[in-house]
C-alpha positions as CSV (number, residue, x, y, z in Angstrom):
1,X,-57.8,-73.9,-81.4
2,X,-56.1,-76.9,-82.9
3,X,-54.0,-76.4,-86.0
4,X,-51.8,-78.9,-87.8
5,X,-49.0,-78.3,-90.4
6,X,-46.7,-80.3,-92.5
7,X,-43.1,-79.3,-93.3
8,X,-42.7,-79.2,-97.1
9,X,-40.3,-77.9,-99.6
10,X,-42.1,-74.5,-99.7
11,X,-42.5,-74.1,-96.0
12,X,-45.5,-75.1,-93.7
13,X,-48.8,-76.2,-95.1
14,X,-52.0,-77.0,-93.3
15,X,-52.8,-80.7,-93.3
16,X,-54.7,-83.4,-91.3
17,X,-53.7,-84.2,-87.8
18,X,-52.3,-87.7,-88.6
19,X,-50.2,-86.4,-91.5
20,X,-48.7,-83.4,-89.7
21,X,-45.2,-82.5,-88.5
22,X,-46.4,-79.7,-86.2
23,X,-49.6,-79.7,-84.2
24,X,-50.4,-76.5,-82.3
25,X,-53.1,-76.1,-79.7
26,X,-53.6,-72.6,-78.3
27,X,-56.3,-71.3,-76.1
28,X,-56.2,-74.8,-74.7
29,X,-58.4,-76.1,-71.9
30,X,-58.1,-79.3,-69.9
31,X,-61.0,-80.9,-71.9
32,X,-58.9,-80.5,-75.1
33,X,-56.8,-83.5,-74.0
34,X,-59.2,-85.8,-75.8
35,X,-58.4,-84.1,-79.1
36,X,-54.8,-85.3,-78.7
37,X,-55.4,-88.7,-77.3
38,X,-54.3,-90.4,-80.5
39,X,-50.8,-88.8,-80.2
40,X,-50.1,-90.8,-77.0
41,X,-49.1,-88.0,-74.6
42,X,-49.7,-88.3,-70.9
43,X,-52.5,-86.4,-69.2
44,X,-50.2,-85.2,-66.5
45,X,-47.8,-83.7,-69.0
46,X,-50.7,-82.1,-70.9
47,X,-51.9,-80.4,-67.6
48,X,-48.3,-79.2,-67.0
49,X,-48.6,-77.1,-70.2
50,X,-51.6,-75.3,-68.7
51,X,-50.1,-74.7,-65.3
52,X,-49.1,-71.1,-65.1
53,X,-46.8,-71.7,-62.1
54,X,-45.0,-74.6,-63.8
55,X,-41.2,-74.0,-63.9
56,X,-39.1,-74.3,-67.1
57,X,-37.8,-77.9,-67.4
58,X,-37.3,-80.9,-69.6
59,X,-39.2,-84.1,-69.1
60,X,-38.0,-87.3,-70.9
61,X,-40.6,-90.0,-71.7
62,X,-40.4,-93.3,-73.5
63,X,-41.7,-91.9,-76.8
64,X,-41.2,-88.2,-76.5
65,X,-39.5,-85.3,-74.7
66,X,-41.4,-82.5,-73.2
67,X,-39.9,-79.1,-73.1
68,X,-41.7,-76.7,-70.7
69,X,-40.8,-73.0,-71.3
70,X,-42.1,-69.7,-70.0
71,X,-43.6,-67.3,-72.5
72,X,-44.6,-63.7,-71.9
73,X,-48.4,-63.2,-72.1
74,X,-49.9,-59.8,-72.8
75,X,-53.2,-60.9,-71.5
76,X,-51.8,-61.9,-68.1
77,X,-49.0,-59.3,-68.2
78,X,-46.6,-61.9,-66.9
79,X,-45.0,-65.1,-67.9
80,X,-47.0,-68.3,-68.4
81,X,-46.2,-71.8,-69.5
82,X,-46.0,-73.3,-73.0
83,X,-45.3,-77.0,-73.6
84,X,-43.4,-78.4,-76.6
85,X,-43.7,-82.2,-77.1
86,X,-40.8,-83.4,-79.2
87,X,-41.3,-86.7,-81.1
88,X,-39.0,-88.2,-83.8
89,X,-41.1,-86.7,-86.7
90,X,-43.6,-84.4,-84.9
91,X,-43.8,-81.4,-82.6
92,X,-46.8,-80.6,-80.5
93,X,-47.1,-77.2,-78.9
94,X,-49.7,-76.5,-76.3
95,X,-50.5,-73.1,-74.8
96,X,-53.3,-71.7,-72.6
97,X,-53.5,-68.4,-74.6
98,X,-53.3,-67.3,-78.2
99,X,-49.8,-67.4,-79.8
100,X,-49.4,-64.5,-82.2
101,X,-46.1,-65.8,-83.5
102,X,-47.7,-68.9,-85.0
103,X,-48.8,-66.9,-88.0
104,X,-45.4,-65.4,-88.3
105,X,-43.8,-68.8,-88.5
106,X,-46.4,-70.0,-91.0
107,X,-46.1,-66.9,-93.2
108,X,-42.3,-66.7,-92.9
109,X,-41.1,-70.3,-92.7
110,X,-37.6,-69.6,-93.9
111,X,-35.0,-72.3,-93.0
112,X,-37.7,-74.6,-91.6
113,X,-36.8,-77.9,-93.2
114,X,-36.8,-80.3,-90.3
115,X,-38.3,-80.9,-86.8
116,X,-35.2,-79.5,-85.1
117,X,-35.2,-76.3,-87.2
118,X,-38.9,-75.8,-86.4
119,X,-38.0,-76.4,-82.7
120,X,-35.3,-73.7,-82.8
121,X,-37.6,-71.3,-84.6
122,X,-40.2,-71.8,-81.8
123,X,-37.7,-71.1,-79.1
124,X,-36.6,-68.0,-81.0
125,X,-40.1,-66.7,-81.2
126,X,-40.7,-67.4,-77.5
127,X,-37.6,-65.4,-76.7
128,X,-38.8,-62.5,-78.8
129,X,-41.8,-62.1,-76.6
130,X,-39.5,-61.2,-73.7
131,X,-37.7,-58.7,-75.9
132,X,-41.0,-57.0,-76.6
133,X,-41.8,-57.0,-72.9
134,X,-38.4,-55.6,-72.1
135,X,-38.9,-52.7,-74.5
136,X,-42.3,-52.0,-72.8
137,X,-40.7,-52.1,-69.3
138,X,-37.9,-49.8,-70.5
139,X,-40.5,-47.1,-71.3
140,X,-42.2,-47.7,-68.0
141,X,-38.9,-47.4,-66.1
142,X,-38.1,-44.2,-68.0
143,X,-41.5,-42.7,-67.1
144,X,-41.0,-43.6,-63.4
145,X,-37.6,-42.0,-63.4
146,X,-39.0,-38.8,-64.9
147,X,-41.9,-38.6,-62.5
148,X,-40.1,-39.7,-59.3
149,X,-38.0,-36.5,-59.4
150,X,-40.9,-34.2,-59.7
151,X,-43.7,-36.0,-57.8
152,X,-43.8,-38.2,-54.8
153,X,-47.5,-39.2,-55.2
154,X,-48.8,-42.6,-54.2
155,X,-49.7,-43.5,-57.8
156,X,-46.0,-43.2,-58.8
157,X,-45.1,-45.6,-55.9
158,X,-47.8,-48.1,-56.9
159,X,-46.6,-48.1,-60.5
160,X,-43.0,-48.5,-59.4
161,X,-43.8,-51.6,-57.4
162,X,-46.0,-53.0,-60.1
163,X,-43.2,-52.8,-62.7
164,X,-40.8,-54.2,-60.1
165,X,-43.1,-57.2,-59.6
166,X,-43.3,-57.7,-63.4
167,X,-39.5,-57.7,-63.5
168,X,-39.3,-60.4,-60.8
169,X,-41.5,-62.7,-62.8
170,X,-39.6,-62.0,-66.0
171,X,-36.2,-62.6,-64.4
172,X,-37.4,-66.0,-63.1
173,X,-38.8,-67.0,-66.4
174,X,-35.8,-66.0,-68.5
175,X,-33.4,-67.7,-66.1
176,X,-35.5,-70.9,-66.3
177,X,-35.6,-70.8,-70.1
178,X,-31.9,-70.2,-70.2
179,X,-31.2,-73.2,-68.1
180,X,-33.4,-75.4,-70.3
181,X,-31.6,-74.2,-73.5
182,X,-28.2,-74.7,-71.8
183,X,-29.3,-78.3,-71.0
184,X,-30.3,-78.9,-74.6
185,X,-27.0,-77.7,-75.8
186,X,-25.2,-79.9,-73.3
187,X,-27.3,-82.9,-74.4
188,X,-27.1,-82.2,-78.1
189,X,-26.7,-85.9,-79.0
190,X,-30.0,-86.8,-77.2
191,X,-31.9,-84.1,-79.1
192,X,-30.0,-85.0,-82.4
193,X,-28.8,-81.5,-82.9
194,X,-26.3,-80.7,-85.6
195,X,-23.4,-78.3,-85.1
196,X,-25.3,-75.5,-86.8
197,X,-28.4,-76.1,-84.7
198,X,-26.2,-76.0,-81.6
199,X,-24.9,-72.7,-82.7
200,X,-28.4,-71.4,-83.2
201,X,-29.3,-72.5,-79.7
202,X,-26.1,-70.9,-78.4
203,X,-27.2,-67.6,-79.9
204,X,-30.6,-67.8,-78.3
205,X,-28.8,-68.6,-75.0
206,X,-26.7,-65.5,-75.4
207,X,-29.9,-63.4,-76.1
208,X,-31.4,-64.7,-72.9
209,X,-28.3,-63.8,-70.9
210,X,-28.5,-60.3,-72.3
211,X,-32.2,-60.2,-71.3
212,X,-31.4,-61.3,-67.8
213,X,-28.7,-58.6,-67.5
214,X,-31.0,-56.0,-68.9
215,X,-33.7,-57.0,-66.3
216,X,-31.1,-56.8,-63.6
217,X,-30.2,-53.2,-64.6
218,X,-33.9,-52.3,-64.6
219,X,-34.3,-53.7,-61.1
220,X,-31.3,-51.7,-59.9
221,X,-32.8,-48.6,-61.4
222,X,-36.1,-49.2,-59.7
223,X,-34.3,-49.9,-56.4
224,X,-32.6,-46.5,-56.7
225,X,-35.9,-44.9,-57.6
226,X,-37.4,-46.3,-54.4
227,X,-34.5,-44.7,-52.4
228,X,-35.0,-41.4,-54.3
229,X,-38.7,-41.6,-53.4
230,X,-38.0,-42.2,-49.8
231,X,-35.5,-39.4,-49.7
232,X,-38.0,-37.1,-51.3
233,X,-40.7,-38.0,-48.8
234,X,-38.2,-37.5,-46.0
235,X,-37.2,-34.1,-47.4
236,X,-40.8,-33.0,-47.7
237,X,-41.5,-34.1,-44.1
238,X,-38.5,-32.2,-42.9
239,X,-39.7,-29.1,-44.7
240,X,-43.1,-29.5,-43.1
241,X,-41.6,-29.9,-39.6
242,X,-39.4,-26.9,-40.3
243,X,-42.4,-24.8,-41.2
244,X,-44.3,-25.9,-38.1
245,X,-41.3,-25.2,-35.9
246,X,-41.0,-21.7,-37.3
247,X,-44.6,-21.0,-36.8
248,X,-44.3,-22.4,-33.3
249,X,-41.3,-20.1,-32.6
250,X,-43.3,-17.0,-33.6
251,X,-46.0,-17.9,-31.1
252,X,-43.5,-19.0,-28.3
253,X,-42.4,-15.6,-27.1
254,X,-45.8,-13.8,-27.3
255,X,-47.2,-16.8,-25.4
256,X,-44.5,-16.4,-22.7
257,X,-45.3,-12.6,-22.4
258,X,-49.0,-13.3,-22.1
259,X,-48.4,-16.0,-19.5
260,X,-46.3,-13.7,-17.4
261,X,-49.0,-11.0,-17.4
262,X,-51.5,-13.6,-16.6
263,X,-49.9,-14.3,-13.2
264,X,-52.0,-13.4,-10.1
265,X,-49.8,-10.8,-8.5
266,X,-51.3,-7.7,-6.7
267,X,-49.5,-4.4,-7.6
268,X,-50.9,-2.8,-4.4
269,X,-48.9,-5.2,-2.2
270,X,-45.5,-4.4,-3.7
271,X,-44.3,-1.9,-6.3
272,X,-42.5,-4.7,-7.9
273,X,-45.7,-6.8,-8.5
274,X,-46.4,-5.9,-12.1
275,X,-46.9,-2.2,-11.9
276,X,-48.0,-2.3,-15.6
277,X,-51.4,-3.7,-14.5
278,X,-52.3,-0.2,-13.1
279,X,-50.5,1.7,-15.9
280,X,-52.9,3.1,-18.5
281,X,-50.5,2.0,-21.3
282,X,-49.9,-1.5,-19.9
283,X,-52.1,-3.3,-22.4
284,X,-50.5,-1.5,-25.4
285,X,-47.1,-2.1,-23.9
286,X,-47.7,-5.9,-23.6
287,X,-48.9,-6.0,-27.2
288,X,-45.8,-4.0,-28.2
289,X,-43.5,-6.5,-26.5
290,X,-45.3,-9.4,-28.4
291,X,-44.9,-7.6,-31.7
292,X,-41.2,-6.9,-31.0
293,X,-40.6,-10.6,-30.1
294,X,-42.2,-11.7,-33.3
295,X,-40.2,-9.2,-35.4
296,X,-37.0,-10.2,-33.6
297,X,-37.7,-13.9,-34.2
298,X,-38.3,-13.3,-37.8
299,X,-35.2,-11.3,-38.2
300,X,-33.1,-14.0,-36.6
301,X,-34.5,-16.6,-38.9
302,X,-33.8,-14.4,-41.9
303,X,-30.2,-13.8,-40.8
304,X,-29.7,-17.6,-40.4
305,X,-31.4,-18.1,-43.8
306,X,-33.9,-20.6,-42.4
307,X,-36.7,-18.8,-44.1
């Protein structure tokens, strides 16, 4: 959707394309390039604004500068690209998805009196989208921390890796945006930035440093959560093996007794060849030995506090 605004004394007003200071195209498609052909921007630069994998960078052309930044997208649940074409008296913003902050800028155009002030406001709003996403991820990380201690289910692990993947994309995007803003501050003369505008960009740069540090903390928390998850799985496996070992121990001695009495020795050949086979209580005696062996094993484990 193409919208055009003019910077006035009372803020931003809708106007015609050729009279505007700010042209915004969201939900853009490649065939929308024809709508902007009179503004003399390159097709390759237009396509870069729609490339989700495009990195944050600054492109200098003969008649304009293109600032490519990453912006967090709720629809994609990750960072995508937004392009800002900076002319002497005009700004063109192009984004593949809807930009909810456009209405905020139009309805609250405080301190927007020039192209540079509008540019700084746009960068501020783009940075805010990452703060919103950071708050969402904080809730997700807290939920994972709460669940990882009580449950080692597969769903928890899947959620953990999904949040971790989102963090990777956000860290890359924030780092790229931070480098672009730092470059703008370093080349303030080329962008015709006043001292106050440089300070505003420096504040945004500081915000993005804080965002990057916060994301790094979240990644460390998730890495620790993975270690806790692995430890919990290992602990549960050890408990299972311990139970199986105890059960096997109960069966071991009775099996030994049964195997001894299953030997093919003849009592009539020698008095030492299993006389219990001809004893009328021999069967009961063997069962008694098995029961004693089980009770003895159980008592030993209880004394050792293994069960």
